[in-house]
TORTOR-718374 format. One record per atom (N, C-alpha, C, O): x, y, z; atom name; residue number from 1. Coordinates in steps of 0.1 Angstrom, whole numbers, plus 5000, padded with zeros to 4 digits. Layout:
<recs>
px,py,pz,site,pos
X,Y,Z,CA,NUM
...
</recs>
This chain:
<recs>
px,py,pz,site,pos
0919,5458,3565,N,1
0930,5459,3554,CA,1
0927,5474,3546,C,1
0916,5479,3546,O,1
0941,5479,3540,N,2
0941,5492,3535,CA,2
0931,5493,3523,C,2
0933,5484,3515,O,2
0922,5502,3521,N,3
0912,5504,3510,CA,3
0918,5505,3497,C,3
0914,5500,3487,O,3
0930,5513,3499,N,4
0935,5512,3484,CA,4
0939,5498,3480,C,4
0935,5494,3469,O,4
0944,5489,3488,N,5
0949,5478,3483,CA,5
0938,5468,3480,C,5
0939,5460,3471,O,5
0926,5470,3490,N,6
0916,5462,3484,CA,6
0909,5465,3470,C,6
0903,5456,3464,O,6
0912,5478,3464,N,7
0906,5479,3453,CA,7
0914,5477,3441,C,7
0926,5481,3442,O,7
0910,5472,3431,N,8
0919,5469,3420,CA,8
0923,5483,3414,C,8
0918,5494,3415,O,8
0934,5481,3407,N,9
0938,5496,3398,CA,9
0929,5504,3390,C,9
0928,5516,3389,O,9
0922,5494,3385,N,10
0909,5499,3371,CA,10
0898,5507,3385,C,10
0894,5518,3384,O,10
0895,5500,3392,N,11
0885,5508,3403,CA,11
0890,5518,3408,C,11
0885,5530,3406,O,11
0902,5517,3416,N,12
0908,5531,3419,CA,12
0908,5540,3411,C,12
0903,5551,3413,O,12
0915,5536,3397,N,13
0915,5549,3386,CA,13
0901,5555,3385,C,13
0899,5567,3385,O,13
0890,5546,3386,N,14
0877,5555,3381,CA,14
0870,5563,3392,C,14
0863,5572,3391,O,14
0875,5555,3403,N,15
0873,5563,3418,CA,15
0879,5578,3416,C,15
0871,5588,3416,O,15
0892,5578,3414,N,16
0896,5593,3413,CA,16
0888,5600,3403,C,16
0883,5611,3406,O,16
0885,5593,3389,N,17
0879,5601,3382,CA,17
0863,5607,3385,C,17
0858,5618,3380,O,17
0859,5600,3391,N,18
0845,5602,3398,CA,18
0846,5614,3409,C,18
0839,5625,3410,O,18
0855,5609,3417,N,19
0859,5620,3424,CA,19
0865,5635,3421,C,19
0863,5644,3428,O,19
0872,5635,3410,N,20
0876,5647,3402,CA,20
0863,5654,3398,C,20
0860,5666,3401,O,20
0856,5643,3391,N,21
0844,5652,3385,CA,21
0834,5658,3392,C,21
0830,5669,3388,O,21
0830,5652,3404,N,22
0825,5660,3416,CA,22
0831,5671,3417,C,22
0825,5681,3413,O,22
0841,5671,3423,N,23
0847,5683,3432,CA,23
0848,5694,3420,C,23
0843,5705,3423,O,23
0853,5693,3409,N,24
0855,5701,3396,CA,24
0838,5709,3395,C,24
0836,5721,3395,O,24
0827,5699,3393,N,25
0816,5706,3392,CA,25
0812,5713,3404,C,25
0804,5723,3402,O,25
0815,5709,3416,N,26
0816,5717,3429,CA,26
0820,5730,3430,C,26
0813,5740,3432,O,26
0835,5730,3428,N,27
0843,5740,3432,CA,27
0850,5745,3421,C,27
0854,5757,3422,O,27
0852,5738,3409,N,28
0854,5743,3395,CA,28
0870,5738,3396,C,28
0875,5736,3407,O,28
0878,5737,3386,N,29
0892,5729,3385,CA,29
0898,5735,3391,C,29
0902,5727,3400,O,29
0903,5749,3394,N,30
0913,5756,3399,CA,30
0912,5755,3410,C,30
0923,5753,3417,O,30
0899,5756,3418,N,31
0899,5754,3430,CA,31
0898,5739,3436,C,31
0893,5738,3447,O,31
0902,5731,3431,N,32
0901,5718,3433,CA,32
0913,5713,3436,C,32
0921,5714,3426,O,32
0918,5707,3449,N,33
0936,5703,3450,CA,33
0936,5685,3449,C,33
0927,5679,3454,O,33
0946,5681,3443,N,34
0948,5668,3445,CA,34
0947,5659,3457,C,34
0944,5647,3456,O,34
0948,5667,3468,N,35
0945,5663,3479,CA,35
0931,5659,3483,C,35
0928,5649,3490,O,35
0923,5669,3477,N,36
0907,5667,3481,CA,36
0903,5656,3470,C,36
0893,5649,3473,O,36
0908,5656,3460,N,37
0906,5643,3445,CA,37
0910,5631,3456,C,37
0901,5624,3459,O,37
0922,5628,3462,N,38
0925,5618,3468,CA,38
0916,5616,3482,C,38
0912,5605,3484,O,38
0914,5624,3488,N,39
0905,5625,3501,CA,39
0889,5614,3498,C,39
0885,5604,3504,O,39
0884,5621,3486,N,40
0873,5617,3482,CA,40
0872,5603,3475,C,40
0863,5594,3476,O,40
0881,5602,3468,N,41
0883,5587,3461,CA,41
0888,5577,3469,C,41
0890,5566,3464,O,41
0891,5580,3478,N,42
0897,5570,3490,CA,42
0909,5567,3490,C,42
0912,5560,3500,O,42
0921,5573,3480,N,43
0936,5571,3481,CA,43
0940,5577,3493,C,43
0934,5588,3495,O,43
0948,5574,3500,N,44
0953,5576,3514,CA,44
0960,5590,3512,C,44
0956,5599,3519,O,44
0969,5595,3503,N,45
0975,5606,3503,CA,45
0971,5612,3485,C,45
0963,5607,3477,O,45
0978,5624,3484,N,46
0978,5629,3468,CA,46
0988,5624,3464,C,46
0988,5624,3451,O,46
1000,5619,3472,N,47
1009,5607,3462,CA,47
1002,5595,3456,C,47
1005,5591,3445,O,47
0993,5591,3463,N,48
0987,5579,3459,CA,48
0981,5581,3444,C,48
0979,5572,3437,O,48
0977,5594,3441,N,49
0970,5596,3429,CA,49
0981,5595,3417,C,49
0977,5592,3406,O,49
0995,5597,3420,N,50
1003,5599,3409,CA,50
1009,5583,3405,C,50
1019,5580,3397,O,50
1003,5576,3410,N,51
1004,5561,3403,CA,51
0993,5559,3394,C,51
0991,5548,3389,O,51
0984,5569,3393,N,52
0974,5567,3382,CA,52
0976,5579,3372,C,52
0975,5577,3360,O,52
0978,5591,3377,N,53
0976,5602,3368,CA,53
0991,5608,3373,C,53
0998,5606,3383,O,53
0994,5618,3362,N,54
1008,5625,3362,CA,54
1003,5639,3371,C,54
1011,5643,3379,O,54
0991,5646,3370,N,55
0990,5655,3377,CA,55
0973,5658,3375,C,55
0965,5650,3369,O,55
0970,5670,3380,N,56
0953,5672,3380,CA,56
0950,5676,3367,C,56
0938,5674,3365,O,56
0956,5681,3354,N,57
0956,5683,3342,CA,57
0951,5671,3333,C,57
0942,5672,3324,O,57
0957,5661,3336,N,58
0957,5645,3335,CA,58
0945,5641,3337,C,58
0937,5635,3328,O,58
0942,5644,3350,N,59
0928,5638,3356,CA,59
0915,5644,3345,C,59
0906,5638,3338,O,59
0918,5658,3346,N,60
0907,5665,3335,CA,60
0907,5660,3323,C,60
0896,5657,3318,O,60
0920,5659,3315,N,61
0918,5656,3303,CA,61
0912,5639,3300,C,61
0906,5636,3290,O,61
0913,5628,3313,N,62
0908,5618,3312,CA,62
0893,5618,3313,C,62
0886,5610,3306,O,62
0889,5628,3322,N,63
0875,5630,3322,CA,63
0869,5637,3311,C,63
0857,5635,3310,O,63
0874,5643,3303,N,64
0869,5650,3290,CA,64
0867,5639,3279,C,64
0857,5636,3273,O,64
0878,5634,3277,N,65
0877,5624,3268,CA,65
0867,5609,3272,C,65
0864,5601,3263,O,65
0864,5608,3285,N,66
0854,5596,3287,CA,66
0835,5604,3285,C,66
0825,5599,3280,O,66
0837,5614,3290,N,67
0827,5620,3287,CA,67
0821,5622,3272,C,67
0811,5618,3267,O,67
0832,5629,3264,N,68
0829,5629,3249,CA,68
0826,5616,3244,C,68
0818,5615,3235,O,68
0834,5605,3249,N,69
0832,5593,3241,CA,69
0818,5586,3246,C,69
0812,5581,3237,O,69
0814,5586,3256,N,70
0800,5583,3262,CA,70
0790,5593,3255,C,70
0778,5589,3252,O,70
0795,5606,3254,N,71
0781,5610,3245,CA,71
0782,5607,3230,C,71
0772,5607,3224,O,71
0793,5606,3225,N,72
0793,5600,3209,CA,72
0787,5586,3210,C,72
0780,5583,3201,O,72
0788,5577,3219,N,73
0781,5565,3218,CA,73
0766,5568,3216,C,73
0758,5563,3208,O,73
0764,5577,3226,N,74
0747,5577,3228,CA,74
0741,5584,3215,C,74
0731,5582,3209,O,74
0750,5593,3212,N,75
0747,5601,3201,CA,75
0744,5591,3185,C,75
0736,5594,3176,O,75
0753,5582,3185,N,76
0752,5571,3174,CA,76
0740,5563,3176,C,76
0733,5561,3167,O,76
0738,5557,3191,N,77
0726,5551,3192,CA,77
0712,5558,3189,C,77
0702,5552,3184,O,77
0713,5573,3192,N,78
0700,5578,3190,CA,78
0700,5580,3171,C,78
0689,5578,3165,O,78
0711,5583,3165,N,79
0712,5586,3153,CA,79
0703,5573,3146,C,79
0694,5575,3138,O,79
0709,5557,3150,N,80
0708,5546,3145,CA,80
0692,5545,3147,C,80
0685,5543,3137,O,80
0686,5547,3159,N,81
0670,5545,3162,CA,81
0658,5552,3156,C,81
0646,5550,3156,O,81
0666,5564,3151,N,82
0654,5575,3146,CA,82
0662,5579,3131,C,82
0674,5581,3129,O,82
0648,5580,3123,N,83
0656,5583,3105,CA,83
0653,5598,3109,C,83
0664,5605,3109,O,83
0642,5605,3113,N,84
0642,5624,3110,CA,84
0649,5628,3123,C,84
0650,5623,3134,O,84
0656,5641,3115,N,85
0660,5649,3124,CA,85
0654,5652,3137,C,85
0660,5652,3148,O,85
0642,5657,3134,N,86
0633,5661,3146,CA,86
0634,5650,3158,C,86
0637,5652,3170,O,86
0632,5638,3153,N,87
0632,5625,3162,CA,87
0645,5627,3169,C,87
0645,5628,3182,O,87
0656,5627,3163,N,88
0670,5626,3167,CA,88
0671,5637,3177,C,88
0673,5634,3188,O,88
0670,5650,3173,N,89
0671,5663,3182,CA,89
0659,5659,3196,C,89
0663,5663,3207,O,89
0650,5655,3194,N,90
0640,5653,3208,CA,90
0649,5644,3215,C,90
0649,5645,3228,O,90
0657,5634,3209,N,91
0661,5625,3220,CA,91
0674,5629,3224,C,91
0679,5624,3234,O,91
0681,5636,3218,N,92
0689,5643,3223,CA,92
0688,5652,3235,C,92
0695,5650,3246,O,92
0680,5662,3233,N,93
0674,5672,3243,CA,93
0669,5661,3254,C,93
0675,5662,3265,O,93
0661,5652,3253,N,94
0659,5639,3262,CA,94
0670,5634,3272,C,94
0667,5630,3284,O,94
0680,5633,3268,N,95
0693,5626,3271,CA,95
0700,5638,3278,C,95
0705,5635,3289,O,95
0699,5651,3274,N,96
0705,5663,3282,CA,96
0699,5666,3292,C,96
0706,5670,3301,O,96
0685,5665,3295,N,97
0677,5669,3303,CA,97
0677,5658,3314,C,97
0677,5662,3326,O,97
0678,5644,3310,N,98
0679,5634,3319,CA,98
0693,5632,3328,C,98
0694,5627,3339,O,98
0704,5637,3319,N,99
0716,5640,3326,CA,99
0718,5649,3335,C,99
0725,5648,3345,O,99
0711,5663,3332,N,100
0713,5670,3341,CA,100
0705,5667,3355,C,100
0708,5672,3366,O,100
0694,5658,3355,N,101
0687,5656,3366,CA,101
0696,5643,3374,C,101
0697,5642,3386,O,101
0701,5635,3364,N,102
0707,5621,3369,CA,102
0722,5618,3374,C,102
0727,5611,3382,O,102
0727,5630,3363,N,103
0743,5630,3363,CA,103
0750,5645,3362,C,103
0760,5649,3356,O,103
0740,5653,3371,N,104
0745,5667,3370,CA,104
0759,5674,3368,C,104
0762,5685,3362,O,104
0766,5665,3375,N,105
0782,5669,3374,CA,105
0787,5665,3361,C,105
0798,5669,3359,O,105
0781,5658,3353,N,106
0787,5658,3336,CA,106
0784,5669,3329,C,106
0793,5674,3322,O,106
0768,5674,3330,N,107
0764,5681,3324,CA,107
0771,5698,3331,C,107
0770,5708,3324,O,107
0775,5697,3341,N,108
0783,5708,3347,CA,108
0795,5709,3338,C,108
0797,5719,3331,O,108
0804,5699,3339,N,109
0814,5695,3332,CA,109
0813,5701,3318,C,109
0821,5710,3314,O,109
0804,5697,3310,N,110
0800,5704,3297,CA,110
0797,5718,3296,C,110
0804,5728,3291,O,110
0786,5718,3301,N,111
0782,5733,3297,CA,111
0785,5744,3308,C,111
0784,5755,3304,O,111
0789,5742,3321,N,112
0794,5753,3329,CA,112
0806,5755,3330,C,112
0809,5767,3331,O,112
0816,5747,3329,N,113
0834,5749,3330,CA,113
0837,5752,3317,C,113
0832,5748,3306,O,113
0847,5761,3318,N,114
0850,5767,3305,CA,114
0866,5757,3302,C,114
0877,5762,3304,O,114
0863,5746,3299,N,115
0875,5738,3297,CA,115
0884,5740,3290,C,115
0894,5733,3293,O,115
0884,5751,3278,N,116
0895,5761,3272,CA,116
0905,5762,3282,C,116
0916,5757,3279,O,116
0903,5768,3294,N,117
0910,5773,3304,CA,117
0919,5763,3313,C,117
0927,5767,3320,O,117
0917,5750,3313,N,118
0924,5739,3320,CA,118
0928,5731,3309,C,118
0938,5725,3312,O,118
0922,5728,3297,N,119
0927,5719,3289,CA,119
0929,5724,3275,C,119
0924,5719,3265,O,119
0937,5735,3274,N,120
0938,5741,3260,CA,120
0945,5733,3249,C,120
0944,5737,3237,O,120
0950,5724,3251,N,121
0954,5713,3241,CA,121
0944,5708,3233,C,121
0945,5704,3221,O,121
0932,5707,3242,N,122
0921,5695,3238,CA,122
0913,5702,3225,C,122
0914,5714,3223,O,122
0907,5695,3218,N,123
0899,5700,3207,CA,123
0887,5708,3215,C,123
0882,5702,3224,O,123
0881,5724,3211,N,124
0869,5726,3211,CA,124
0856,5718,3216,C,124
0855,5707,3209,O,124
0851,5719,3221,N,125
0839,5710,3224,CA,125
0831,5710,3211,C,125
0826,5699,3209,O,125
0828,5719,3203,N,126
0822,5718,3192,CA,126
0828,5709,3179,C,126
0821,5705,3170,O,126
0842,5707,3182,N,127
0848,5701,3170,CA,127
0850,5688,3174,C,127
0857,5682,3166,O,127
0845,5680,3185,N,128
0845,5670,3190,CA,128
0834,5660,3183,C,128
0824,5664,3179,O,128
0837,5647,3182,N,129
0828,5639,3172,CA,129
0814,5641,3175,C,129
0806,5644,3166,O,129
0806,5639,3190,N,130
0792,5641,3190,CA,130
0786,5654,3189,C,130
0774,5655,3191,O,130
0794,5664,3186,N,131
0787,5676,3184,CA,131
0792,5679,3169,C,131
0788,5690,3165,O,131
0800,5672,3162,N,132
0801,5675,3148,CA,132
0791,5663,3144,C,132
0791,5662,3132,O,132
0784,5655,3149,N,133
0775,5646,3146,CA,133
0761,5653,3149,C,133
0751,5651,3142,O,133
0760,5661,3159,N,134
0749,5671,3161,CA,134
0745,5681,3150,C,134
0734,5683,3146,O,134
0756,5687,3146,N,135
0756,5695,3131,CA,135
0749,5689,3120,C,135
0740,5694,3114,O,135
0755,5675,3118,N,136
0751,5669,3108,CA,136
0738,5664,3107,C,136
0733,5662,3097,O,136
0731,5662,3121,N,137
0716,5661,3123,CA,137
0710,5673,3116,C,137
0699,5671,3109,O,137
0716,5684,3119,N,138
0709,5698,3117,CA,138
0709,5697,3102,C,138
0698,5699,3097,O,138
0720,5695,3095,N,139
0721,5697,3083,CA,139
0712,5689,3075,C,139
0708,5693,3064,O,139
0711,5678,3079,N,140
0703,5665,3073,CA,140
0690,5671,3073,C,140
0682,5671,3063,O,140
0688,5677,3083,N,141
0668,5682,3088,CA,141
0670,5695,3076,C,141
0661,5697,3068,O,141
0680,5701,3076,N,142
0679,5713,3066,CA,142
0676,5708,3050,C,142
0669,5714,3042,O,142
0682,5697,3048,N,143
0685,5692,3034,CA,143
0673,5683,3031,C,143
0671,5680,3020,O,143
0665,5680,3041,N,144
0656,5672,3037,CA,144
0641,5683,3043,C,144
0630,5678,3046,O,144
0645,5695,3043,N,145
0634,5703,3042,CA,145
0624,5703,3057,C,145
0613,5709,3058,O,145
0630,5697,3066,N,146
0624,5696,3083,CA,146
0627,5709,3089,C,146
0618,5715,3096,O,146
0637,5713,3087,N,147
0646,5725,3092,CA,147
0646,5736,3083,C,147
0649,5734,3072,O,147
0644,5750,3087,N,148
0646,5760,3078,CA,148
0661,5762,3073,C,148
0671,5760,3080,O,148
0661,5768,3058,N,149
0674,5770,3053,CA,149
0683,5779,3058,C,149
0685,5790,3053,O,149
0692,5774,3069,N,150
0699,5780,3078,CA,150
0713,5772,3077,C,150
0713,5760,3073,O,150
0724,5778,3079,N,151
0734,5768,3081,CA,151
0734,5759,3092,C,151
0727,5762,3102,O,151
0740,5751,3092,N,152
0741,5741,3105,CA,152
0745,5745,3118,C,152
0740,5742,3129,O,152
0756,5755,3117,N,153
0762,5761,3129,CA,153
0751,5772,3134,C,153
0749,5774,3146,O,153
0746,5776,3127,N,154
0735,5786,3133,CA,154
0722,5780,3139,C,154
0717,5783,3150,O,154
0717,5770,3130,N,155
0710,5762,3138,CA,155
0711,5753,3149,C,155
0703,5746,3153,O,155
0723,5754,3152,N,156
0728,5746,3165,CA,156
0725,5759,3173,C,156
0719,5758,3183,O,156
0729,5772,3171,N,157
0735,5781,3179,CA,157
0716,5785,3183,C,157
0712,5787,3195,O,157
0710,5785,3174,N,158
0695,5788,3175,CA,158
0686,5780,3185,C,158
0678,5786,3192,O,158
0689,5768,3184,N,159
0684,5754,3190,CA,159
0685,5753,3202,C,159
0677,5755,3211,O,159
0704,5749,3203,N,160
0708,5745,3213,CA,160
0712,5756,3225,C,160
0716,5753,3236,O,160
0709,5767,3220,N,161
0710,5782,3228,CA,161
0700,5779,3239,C,161
0703,5777,3251,O,161
0690,5777,3235,N,162
0676,5776,3244,CA,162
0679,5763,3253,C,162
0678,5765,3265,O,162
0683,5752,3250,N,163
0683,5743,3258,CA,163
0698,5742,3265,C,163
0698,5735,3275,O,163
0708,5747,3263,N,164
0718,5747,3269,CA,164
0716,5759,3281,C,164
0722,5757,3291,O,164
0709,5769,3281,N,165
0708,5779,3286,CA,165
0698,5775,3297,C,165
0702,5779,3308,O,165
0688,5768,3296,N,166
0680,5765,3302,CA,166
0687,5754,3311,C,166
0686,5754,3323,O,166
0694,5745,3306,N,167
0701,5738,3317,CA,167
0711,5744,3324,C,167
0712,5741,3336,O,167
0720,5754,3319,N,168
0730,5761,3328,CA,168
0719,5765,3342,C,168
0720,5761,3353,O,168
0709,5772,3337,N,169
0702,5778,3348,CA,169
0698,5770,3357,C,169
0698,5773,3369,O,169
0692,5755,3354,N,170
0692,5749,3365,CA,170
0703,5742,3370,C,170
0700,5738,3382,O,170
0714,5740,3366,N,171
0729,5734,3373,CA,171
0733,5747,3380,C,171
0742,5745,3388,O,171
0729,5759,3377,N,172
0736,5767,3387,CA,172
0723,5773,3399,C,172
0723,5782,3407,O,172
0714,5766,3397,N,173
0706,5770,3407,CA,173
0693,5780,3406,C,173
0683,5781,3413,O,173
0695,5787,3395,N,174
0688,5799,3389,CA,174
0672,5795,3389,C,174
0663,5801,3395,O,174
0671,5782,3382,N,175
0659,5775,3378,CA,175
0659,5767,3391,C,175
0669,5761,3395,O,175
0647,5767,3398,N,176
0646,5758,3412,CA,176
0640,5745,3411,C,176
0640,5737,3420,O,176
0634,5742,3398,N,177
0630,5729,3399,CA,177
0640,5718,3390,C,177
0648,5722,3382,O,177
0639,5706,3392,N,178
0645,5697,3385,CA,178
0644,5700,3369,C,178
0636,5708,3364,O,178
0653,5694,3362,N,179
0654,5700,3346,CA,179
0643,5693,3339,C,179
0639,5698,3328,O,179
0637,5682,3343,N,180
0626,5675,3337,CA,180
0612,5686,3335,C,180
0605,5687,3325,O,180
0612,5694,3347,N,181
0602,5701,3345,CA,181
0602,5711,3334,C,181
0592,5714,3327,O,181
0612,5716,3334,N,182
0613,5726,3320,CA,182
0615,5720,3306,C,182
0614,5728,3297,O,182
0617,5709,3304,N,183
0622,5702,3297,CA,183
0611,5707,3281,C,183
0616,5711,3271,O,183
0597,5704,3284,N,184
0588,5704,3274,CA,184
0585,5717,3267,C,184
0582,5718,3255,O,184
0587,5729,3276,N,185
0589,5743,3274,CA,185
0599,5744,3265,C,185
0595,5744,3254,O,185
0612,5744,3268,N,186
0623,5744,3263,CA,186
0625,5737,3248,C,186
0631,5742,3239,O,186
0618,5723,3246,N,187
0620,5719,3236,CA,187
0611,5725,3223,C,187
0615,5725,3211,O,187
0596,5729,3228,N,188
0588,5737,3220,CA,188
0597,5750,3217,C,188
0599,5753,3205,O,188
0602,5758,3225,N,189
0608,5773,3224,CA,189
0621,5770,3211,C,189
0623,5777,3201,O,189
0630,5758,3214,N,190
0640,5756,3206,CA,190
0637,5750,3193,C,190
0640,5755,3182,O,190
0631,5740,3192,N,191
0622,5736,3180,CA,191
0618,5746,3170,C,191
0620,5746,3158,O,191
0608,5757,3179,N,192
0603,5767,3168,CA,192
0611,5778,3162,C,192
0607,5785,3153,O,192
0625,5778,3167,N,193
0633,5786,3161,CA,193
0640,5781,3151,C,193
0649,5788,3146,O,193
0638,5768,3146,N,194
0648,5762,3135,CA,194
0635,5753,3128,C,194
0638,5747,3117,O,194
0624,5751,3132,N,195
0616,5743,3122,CA,195
0610,5751,3111,C,195
0605,5762,3114,O,195
0609,5746,3098,N,196
0608,5751,3087,CA,196
0594,5754,3087,C,196
0588,5743,3089,O,196
0585,5764,3085,N,197
0571,5767,3086,CA,197
0562,5767,3071,C,197
0550,5769,3071,O,197
</recs>
């Protein structure tokens, strides 16, 4: 029986997204064809993709919105579990390092690909709900005296600059060990840049 027929519409839709994510992470958005996405997802031809998405950009948009939504849910959970900004930031760092090891394509999509090149109509990543919430965590830490008195955006740059650069180096293969290996040092370095002494 035809693989396409065996799968229900939602499952096939998700398979297309997973295949696209893998290919975008490996080859980049512009170097990935609909034919490759179709082949990897189990759709017989690229024409089968059109039953689910209008074009490659719509696939990328669906991926972006899905990743941002999942990240938003995770940030909300972290904020509910922890009161102090330092605890919330530590869990966010744990999440990002874990995702880099367990779901590198997601982190590649977020940190390495230049999303504005192929999704110019979407909000910049820093204006999406999870990142706005991270800035609020930093601002609360400043207000509570846990983080030195700088604005939230600068605190983000200092703190997450170290975290994001470390993860990019892992994702691009410049750092050879798994992300987990570098987490402790990255956390200490990043926290030292913003902690109120």
